[in-house]
N, C-alpha and C positions, 0 to 999 in steps of 0.2 A: 314563654319566650316568643317574641314576634317572628313570623315567617315573612321573608322578603323575596320578591321576584327579581329575576335578572333576565333581560331581553337583549338579544342581538338581532340585527336586521340584515338580510341579504337582498339586495335590490338589483334586478336586471333592467337596464335601460336600453331600449332599441334605438339605434342611431339613425339619423335622417340622412343616409347616403343614397346615391343613385344606383350603386351596384353593391353586390354582396361582399362579404369580408374577404373571401379568398378566390373569387372568380368574377367574371364580368356580367353575370346574370343580373337583370333588372330587379330593383326593389320597387315593386308597384302593387297597389291594391287591385286585386282581381278576385272575382267569385269563381273563376274557372280553376279547378285544382290542377296541380302539377304542370303548370304552364311555364313558369320561369325556372327551368332546370338545365343543367349541363352535366357532363361527366364528373366534374369536380364536386358539384352539389351532392350527387348520389354516390360518390366514392368509387367510381369505376376504376379498375386497375390501369395504371399508367397516367392517370390525371394528376396534375401537380398544382398545389395551392400557391397563389401569389397574393401577399397581403395588400389590403386597401389602404393607400397612404392617407386619404381623407379621414378614414375611421381612426387611424393612429393619431392624426392631428386632433380629432375630436376628443379622444380619451385623454390625451395629454392636457388639453384645455380643461377638461372636467377635473382631472387630478390636481392641477394647479389651483383651480377655483375652490377646491376643498382643502387647501393648505397642505397638500401632500408633498413629501420628498419624491423626486422623480428618479426612477431607476434608469440610469443612462445606458447600461449594458444589460438588456433583457432578452427573453426568448419565449417562444411558444412551445407548449407541451401538448401531448396527447393524453386526454382523460378518457380512459377506456370503460365503457359500459354498454350493455346489450339491450337496448330498447328499440321497438319498431320505428319510432320517430327519428332515429339517428341512423341513416343508411350506411355510414362508414363503420358503425359499431365503435366509434370513438369520436370525441369532440375536441376540436382544436381550442385550447384554452391556455391559461398561464398558471404556474404552480408557485414556485419559490421566488420567482423574479417578476412580480407584477409591475405595471407601469408606475403606480403611485402607492406610497406607504405612509402610515402614521399621520393622517390628516384630521380635520375636524370641520364641523358645520354648525354654525350658530342657529338656534331655533328659538321660538317664542311659545311658552306654555303658560296659560292663564295670566297673560299680561306681563310675564317676566322672562328675561333672557336665560337661555340655557345653552349647553354645548354637547353635541354628540361626537364622540371620538370615532374616527374611521380607521380601520385596520389596514385595508387595502382597496385599490381600484385596479381591476384587471380586465383584459380584453378576451373575448371568446366569440364563438359563432352560435347562432340560435339553432334550435332543433326544428323538425317538422311539426305539423299539427295533427293530433289524433282526435277524431270525432267518433264518439261511442254511440252507436245507433240503438235506439230503444229507450233506455232510461237516462242516458247521458253519463252514467257511471260505468266504469270498466267491469265492475264486479257483477253487474246485472244486464250488460248490453248484449244484444243479439249478434252484433258485428261491429268492427272498428274500421273506419275509413282513414287513410293516410294521405295528407297533402304536404308535399315537400317544398311548396313555394317559399315557405318561411325558413327552410333549412339553409343555413349559411349567412343569414342576415347579421350584420355586426351588432354585437351586444357588449355593453360594459356592465360588469358586476361590481357593485359597491358594497363592501362588507364592513359593518360597524364592529367596534369592540363590544363585548357583552357587558355594557355598563348602563343601558337604558333601564329605568326603574318602573315605568308605568305605560299603559296603553296610550295615554294622552301624549307622552313624550314620543312614542313610536309614530303616532299619527302626525304630530308636528314635524318630525324629522322627514317623513315621506312627503309632506306638503312642501317643505323647504327644498328638498332635493328635486322634486318635480318642477318647482318654479325655477330652480337653478338651471336645469337642462333646457327649459323653454327659453329663458333669457340668454343662454349661451347659443341658442339656435342650433343645438346638436340633436334634438329629439322633439317630436310633437308633444310628448309628455301626456298623452291621452290615456287615462286608466282604462276607459271602456274599450279602447282598441288594443289593449295589451302592450302599449309602448313602454309602460312601467309595470313590472310584475314583481311581487315581493314575497319573501318567506320570512317567518318570524321564528327565531330560536329562543325557547322559553325554558327556564328552570326556576325552582324555588328552593330555598334553604333557610334554616334557622339563622336569625341575626347573629353576627359575629362568628359564624361557622368558618372553619379553616378552608373549606373548598366549596365551590359552586355545586348546586344540585345537578341531577342528571338532565341533560339537554334533550328537549323534544322539539322537533321542527314542524311548523304548520306551513304547508306548501302552496305556492302559486295562488296568491290572492291579488286581486286588482281593484279592490274597493276599500276606501278608507273606513267606511262603516263596518265592513266585514272584518277588517284588520283589528279594529278596536274591540268588537264583540268576541272575535276568536281569541285574542289575547286574554281578555277578561275571563272567558270561559276556561281557558287552559290553566290560568293561574289558580282559579277556584278548584278545578279538578285535581291539580297536583297538590294544592294545599291540603285538601281533604285526605289524599293518599298519604302525605307525609305525616299528618296528625294521627292517622290510623296505622302508621308504621308499615304501610304497603310498599312494595318495590316499584319504583318508577323506572321503566325501561327506556333506553335511547331508541327513538323511533321517529318515523315521518308520519304525520297525521293530516287528514283532510278536513277542511271546514265545510260543514253541511249548511248551506244558506237557509233551507226551509226548516230544518230541525233546530238550527242554531246550536250545534254541538260539533266537537271534533271526533273523528273516528280514525282508527289505525289503518294505515296504508301498507307500510312495510317497515322492517327494521332499518335503522339509519346506517348508511355506509360511512366508513371512515376514509381518509385519504389513501390508505394502503389498498383499499378495495378497488380504487380507480387505476392503480398501477401507472402512475404518471411517469412519462419519460419525454425528453426533448424531441420535438418533431424533426425527424431527419430531413424532411423536404423543405424546411424553412430556415434560412440563416438567422443568426442572432439579430435582435432588433436594437439597433444602436440609436439612442436619442441623445445626440451630442448637445453641447451647450448652445450652439448657434440655433439649432432646431427649437430648443426649449425657449430661447429668447424671442424668436420669431413668433411662437405661439402666444407668448405673454403680450406681445404687441396687439394681438387681435382680441384680447380679453375685454368684453363689454362691461357696463355697469352691473354689478352683481346684486341679487335680492337684498343682501345685508346693507349694501351701500344705499340702495333706494330707500330701504326702511329707515336708515339713519337720517337721510335727507328729510323724510316726512316727519320724523320726530323733531328735528331741528326747526321745522315749520310750526310746531306747536301741538302736534297730535300726540296722543298717548301711544305707548308701545303697541297695545293691542290694535288700535285703529291704524297705525302705521303699518303693522304687519298685514292686516287685512287689505289695505290699499295696495301694498306691494305685490300681493298675489292676485290682483285684479288685472283686467285687460290693460294694455299699454295706454290706450286713449283716456282711460279713467284717471290714471295717475297724472298724465300730462294736463288734463282739464283741471284737476284739483290744483296743481301747481300754479296755473295761470289765474284761476278764480280766487284762490287764497291770497295771491299777491295783490289782487284788486280790492278784495273785501277786507283784508287784514284780519280775517277771522277764520282760523283753521278749522275749528270744530263745526261751525255752522256751514262752511263750504263743504266739508266732508259729508255732513248729514244730507245736504241738498243733493249732492252728486250721487252718493252711494245709496241713499234712501229714496228720495222723491224721483230723481231723474231715472235711475236704474229701474225703480219700481214701475214707473209709467212705460218705459221701454219694454220691460218684460211683458206687461199686459198687452202691448201692441205687437209682441213677438218680433221686436227689432233688436238687432245686435248692437247697433251704434246709433247715435243721434243724427238728425239731418245736418247737412253741411252748414246751414245758416244758423244753427244753434252754436254759439261761440262763447268764450269766456266773458265777453263784454255784456251780452244781453242776459246771460244767466246771472251774472253778478248784479245786474240792474234789478232783477226780480228779488234777489236776496237783500239788496239794499232797501228796496221798497218795503219789504216785510220788517227788516230790522229797524227802520225809521218810523214804523207804525203808520206809514201812509196807506198800506193795505194790510188785510189780515193774512194769516198763514194760509187759510183756506183759499183766499183769492189768489195768493201766490201760486198755489198748486194749480188753480184754474188757468192762470196765465201761462204757466209752464206747459200745461197740456196743449194750449193753443199754439205756443211757440214750436212744439214738436210737430204740430200739424201743418203750420204755415209760417212764413216769415213775417214777423210783426215787431213793432217797437213796444216793449213791455209797458212803459209808463203811458204812452199814448193809448194803448189798448185799455189800461186800467181806468183812464179818464173817460174814454168813450163808453166803456161798459159800466160806468158809475161804481167802480170798485174802490175808489179813494175814500178812506175813512175820515169821519168828522173828528177833529181834534180840538175844536174851539170849545174851551171849558165853559164859557159863558152860555153858549147855546145848549151844551150838554146838561148843564146845571138846571136849565129850565125843564128839560125832559125828565131829569132825575126827580125834581120836585113834583112833577105831575104824576109820575109813577108811584112815588111815596104816598101822595095824597089818596091814591086809589087802592093802596095796599096796607092800610093801617094794621090789619090783623097779622099780616106777614111780618111787619116790623116788630110787633110785640113778640112773636114767636122767635125772631132772631135775637131779641133782647133776652129771651129765656134760654138761649144756648143753641138754637137750631141754625148754626152758621151756614149750613148748606143752602139755605134759602136765599143767600146773597146771590147765588148763581141764577135763581129764578128772576130776581129783580133786574139783574144785568140783562137777562134775556128780554124782559119787558121794555127796557130802555132801547135795546137794539131793534126790537119790533116796532117801537114808536118812531124810530128814525129810518125805518125801511132798510135796516142793515148797514147804515152809513157810519154809525158811531164806533169809535175805537173801544172795544170791550174793556181794556185796561184802564182807560180814563174814566169810563162809566163806573167801573167797580170802585175806583179810588174816590170818586165824588159821592157815590152811594154810601160808602163806609163813613166818610166825613160827615154827611148829613145825619146818618143814624146815630153816630156817637155824640152828636150835639145835644 
């Protein structure tokens, strides 16, 4: 009987606000530890939390964008646990009344649409940062340094239902959620900076089993590659244990990047261990219909909307998905260029392939101001009409990135225009054939690859001016006679 995995994702999104969730301390990047602190951050007696309105607007926007039902009468809770990075010994979070419930997010996996169901979207505050000196791991560190600059920064936790079936789906979901928070302008969405951090809950069970298997959580990953590898490893580990009739325990595990294995951290807490109760210092959070309506008015174009627009222009689902997750200028340039060239695939390839490739080599994030849809479309048109070769088109693009030029004028001045006069090319073809009778005989005996050699000889004879396609067509015609 088949063994099937079940995956649920918990993702923490760090919001892009100026101040922390429950105090006025700045949210700013700094290498100086414990600089942005106040009595509320570190839980001193008598300090009182005051919720950040902008953060509440942001989480409501995210909940609406993931098709969630909004909880109009909600509240904050205290989630109690005793870790060094949480100076109050509890975290202000939400329990049974999250901001959003029962949502969904459209994803693309292997060129096909899918849906990830979202259980809840709730608000909480971030913890401080622990740095383990020595090995980087707490179990073998010589000491641990605590920096509370991050403590209290607004976080949104997005929890999916345990319905994801593969590591590919999980990665596609994180990619989509990341793009969503960037497009909503509520988070920088940078994985390397920890703006998004995710935990994967994984279980395996025999197909058609009445219950899911025992859940194991892999904690605090911020790399898509690590996420995919960790899930694959954990599915494999649990599958072997199930086949061997070993007991899988509910626990939290750590992904070791170097060894590419998961290792046990601690037994997994349940909600009862956190002893949730409503925070007595914060009144209920009322999100009335007028508030929600105003948030809806600020909703920008979502990644799914952009993707559909690109598909309507003629792109495949996979290409549209890739383009939708690119920088804004790339999508805008594509829209303009494809409208001019009337060729979606060629426009996509030139922009995401040749243009981006050359910019990367030059270590440039964006093209120069003079490179616009009109002159890029002109290069594409010259190649499509066989006036210049693809290689010449790349050369002209490189020159255009370097300086402001007119593509066609540059092609003429640089003698890049291809010869398409069949009468003139036929003369060169006959000359090449007369000099390569042995090659013609070998082609007649089945060595078709030698056609390329003869095309090369015609191009060489023309000093590179002949259109290779025309030369090949005329060569084949002559040989077949």
